[in-house]
C-alpha positions, 0 to 999 in steps of 0.5 A, spaced: 249 187 370 252 183 364 253 177 369 246 176 370 245 176 362 250 171 361 247 167 367 240 168 363 243 166 356 247 160 359 240 157 363 236 158 357 241 155 352 241 149 357 234 149 357 234 148 350 238 142 350 234 139 355 228 140 350 232 137 344 233 131 348 225 131 349 225 132 341 230 126 340 228 121 345 220 123 345 216 116 345 211 119 342 210 124 336 206 129 341 212 129 346 217 131 340 212 137 338 212 139 345 219 139 345 219 143 339 214 148 342 219 149 348 225 150 344 221 155 340 219 159 346 226 159 349 229 161 343 224 167 343 226 169 350 233 168 348 233 173 342 229 178 347 235 177 352 240 178 346 237 184 344 237 187 351 245 186 351 246 189 345 242 195 346 237 193 340 231 191 344 226 193 339 229 190 333 230 183 336 223 184 339 220 184 332 225 178 330 222 174 336 215 176 334 216 174 327 219 167 330 213 166 335 208 167 329 212 162 325 212 157 331 204 158 332 203 157 324 207 151 325 204 148 331 197 149 327 200 145 321 202 139 325 196 139 329 192 139 323 196 134 320 196 129 326 188 130 326 187 128 319 192 122 319 190 120 326 194 120 332 198 114 334 
């Protein structure tokens, strides 16, 4: 079972690196914002998986929920900024 979780952690880490490439090389601002949202989503899932491995799921779910709410507020803030500034 631990091999499955290790494989899952490695896969999620690889996907975070793929999204990081999109954030750095994104041709538009929207690509970069979508890359950050993807990284946040994978980090939330990564936190829950780590909580499962350590047997402290309830603690890591609470932390992941807080992180998800911060991600939502950040996405709204970026959208509001782009709306006021005028999207390229």
